[in-house]
TORGU-833001 format. One record per atom (N, C-alpha, C, O): x, y, z. Coordinates in pm, whole numbers, plus 50000, padded with zeros to 5 digits. Layout:
BEGIN
XYZ ...
END
This chain:
BEGIN
363607328478562 363927334978504 365287341678570 365267345478687 366477342778486 367707349178545 367647363878533 367107368278432 368097371878616 368277386778597 369807389478561 370707386478640 369997393878465 371517400878444 371097415278430 370067419078373 372057423178491 371907436178521 373107443678483 374187439878530 373047455378391 374387463178400 374607473378509 373657475778584 375527478478522 375717487278647 374807498078629 374407502778736 374387503078533 373787514278497 372227509378571 371687515678663 371657496378504 370727491078551 370317488578703 369177487878750 371567487478768 371497482478899 371537492379000 371187490579117 372087505578937 372047517779009 370567523479003 370067528979101 369797521678869 368547524778874 367407516078979 366447520579042 367907502478970 366927493279063 367277496579204 366377495679288 368467500179239 368887504979395 367827517579427 367017516279519 367887530279347 367237536679355 365527537479377 364827542979461 365267529479265 363747524979293 363327517379418 362317519779485 364177508179441 363797499779559 364077509879664 363107512879734 365377516579691 365337526879804 364107533979827 363527532979935 363677540979734 362587550079718 361167541679794 360417546079882 361127526779717 359797521879768 360037517179911 359017515179976 361047515179963 361587512480103 360887524580201 360217522780302 361197534780150 361267548280238 359707550880223 359087552980328 359087550780118 357717552880112 356967541580214 356107544180299 357427530680187 356587518280271 357097519580395 356317514180474 358037524080451 358307527980601 357377539480644 356867539380755 357177548380562 356507560980605 354787555080617 354027557980709 354447546080496 353097540480494 352707533080611 351617534780664 353687523680659 353487513080770 353657522580897 352987518680993 354287532480918 354077542681015 352577548581040 351857547581140 352387554180932 350847559080937 349667549580954 348547552180997 350177537280907 349027525780912 348977523081087 347917521181146 350067523381140 350327518281268 349527527681359 349107524181469 349347540481303 348727550781431 347287546981445 346657553081532 346657538081378 345137534181396 345197519581461 344147513781489 346327514481481 346257501581535 345757502181699 345807513281753 345337492081769 344837492081887 345727484381967 346847480981929 345147481082095 345767474682188 346347459982156 347337455082209 345577454182063 345907440682014 347137439481935 347677428481937 347707449081864 348637449781780 349717461181857 350617466681793 349497463581993 350617470782062 352257466382036 353107474882012 352527453382043 353837447682014 354237451281889 355377455881885 353497450381757 353867453181656 354127469781638 355077474781578 353017477381708 353217492381696 354727495381783 355527503681741 354947488881887 356127492181938 357477489881853 358497496781856 357217478381776 358307471381695 358447484081578 359577488681563 357697487781523 357737498481414 358167509081457 359167513381400 357737515181543 358477527281637 359527526181670 360157536581687 360157514581692 361567510081744 362607513581633 363767516681660 362047512781494 362827514681373 363057527881325 362147534381274 364387532981342 364797548081313 364817546381156 364217554781088 365517535581091 366017537980958 366167525980898 366787517880967 365757521880783 366037510480702 366907512780581 366497520780497 367997507080566 369117512780467 369167498480381 369027487780440 369337499180260 370127488380180 371397487280194 372097497280208 371877475480194 373037473480224 373607467580076 374647471080020 372737458480033 373277454079889 371957448379802 370927445279862 372067447479679 371027438579597 371737428279550 372877430679510 371337417479546 371707403879478 370587402279364 369447401179408 370737401979241 370027396779142 370507383179072 371597382379016 369537371779080 370057360279014 368507354578967 367947359378869 367897343379051 366807340379019 365727350279057 364677351978995 366027355379145 364997368579213 365827378079245 367047376679238 365137390379291 365867400279329 365827400179493 364787400979559 366927399279539 367317397079691 367697411179750 368627416979694 367237416079834 367407433279903 368107429580048 367397424380134 369027431380067 369527430180203 369577442780254 370117451980192 368987444280379 368807458280469 369577457080583 369977446280626 369817469680643 370317470080771 369097477480859 368547487080807 368777474180956 367847481081036 368587487081158 369337481981240 368067501281140 368837509081251 367707514081364 366647519981342 368267509781488 367177513181608 367937519781718 369137517381731 367397526581787 368117532581900 367827523882029 368427527082132 366957513382031 366657506582139 367397494582143 367137485082069 368427494382237 369467481382237 368617470782332 368037473282437 368717456882256 368267443882330 366657446482374 366177440182468 365837456982295 364407454482350 363647442482258 362777435282307 364107441282118 363297433282031 364587422581974 365757425781953 363937409381960 364897399281902 364797401581750 363807405581690 366157397781690 366157396981538 364747390181482 364127394981387 364407381181536 363047374481494 361907383581469 361237384881366 361817389481586 360707401181599 360407408281467 359267409181421 361727414281399 361667423181284 361117413881158 360637420281064 361127400381147 360617390981041 359527397080983 359387399780864 358667399381088 357447401981038 357067414480992 356067416580923 357897423381031 357747437780973 358277437480839 357657443080748 359667429680813 359927428780688 359367418580571 359537418480449 358697410780655 357647403080540 356767412980491 356477411580372 356157424480561 355327432780536 355867440480430 355147443680336 357157443880435 358017454280323 358007445180216 357657450180109 358337431180215 358277424380087 357197422880019 357257422579896 355887421380093 354557420380049 354277433579978 353827433279864 354527444980036 353877458179975 354977459379856 354517461779745 356257458279868 357197461479747 357007451279634 357247455479521 356607438979647 356347429279561 355237434479464 355237432379342 354287441479533 353237445779457 353757453679316 353287452979203 354797460779362 355337469879227 356567462679171 356767463679050 357447455079250 358297448179182 358157434379199 358487430579312 357797426079125 357377409979151 358787403779158 359687407979085 358947393779246 359957385379248 360867392779350 362047389379347 360517402379440 361567409179538 361457402079644 360447395279659 362427402179738 362557395279853 363417402579957 364647402579944 362797409280070 363697417280137 364187407480263 363457399080315 365547410080302 366237400580398 367017409880483 367577419680435 367047406880605 367507414080725 369077411580705 369447399880720 369827418880680 371577418180668 371977419180816 372587410080872 371577431580881 371977436481049 371017442481113 370237449281047 370867441681236 370337452481326 371307460181397 371927455381492 371507472781353 372267483281414 371927491981524 371047500081494 372327492681637 372007501681739 372517515881712 373717518681710 371547524681693 371957538581621 372037546181770 371027550581824 373167546881819 372997555081975 373077571981955 373277579982047 372927574681843 372927589481814 371547594881808 371307606481840 370667586981768 369097591381779 368277585981888 367087589081897 
END
C-alpha cells in the first residue's frame, strides 16, 4: 500500500509518532530499572541516550521515521549498539502504527547535558 499524505496529515503523524517515541523512551527507561547484570550493556546503552528526536518522516510503502539520538557520552558505544534499542522502539511503536520503521539518522554528541 502506498501512503500519500497532505501536509496537515504529515504534521499530525509527526506529532503522534513524536509522542509515541517520548512515551516509549520513558517506558524503556522504567523497564531497564528492573534489569539485572545480564543486561548491563543494554542498561548502560539506554542510559546513554539523552534524547531521541525525529529528523524526518518518509511515507511511501511504509512509514520510515529517521531519528537523531543525542548522547553526552563520546565514543562509548558504536552506532551498531543503538540498533538493538531502535529495534525495540520499532517493535513497540508498530503495535500502535503498523508498517512503521524507526531508522537512525545520526548520533549526536550533546556536550551541554
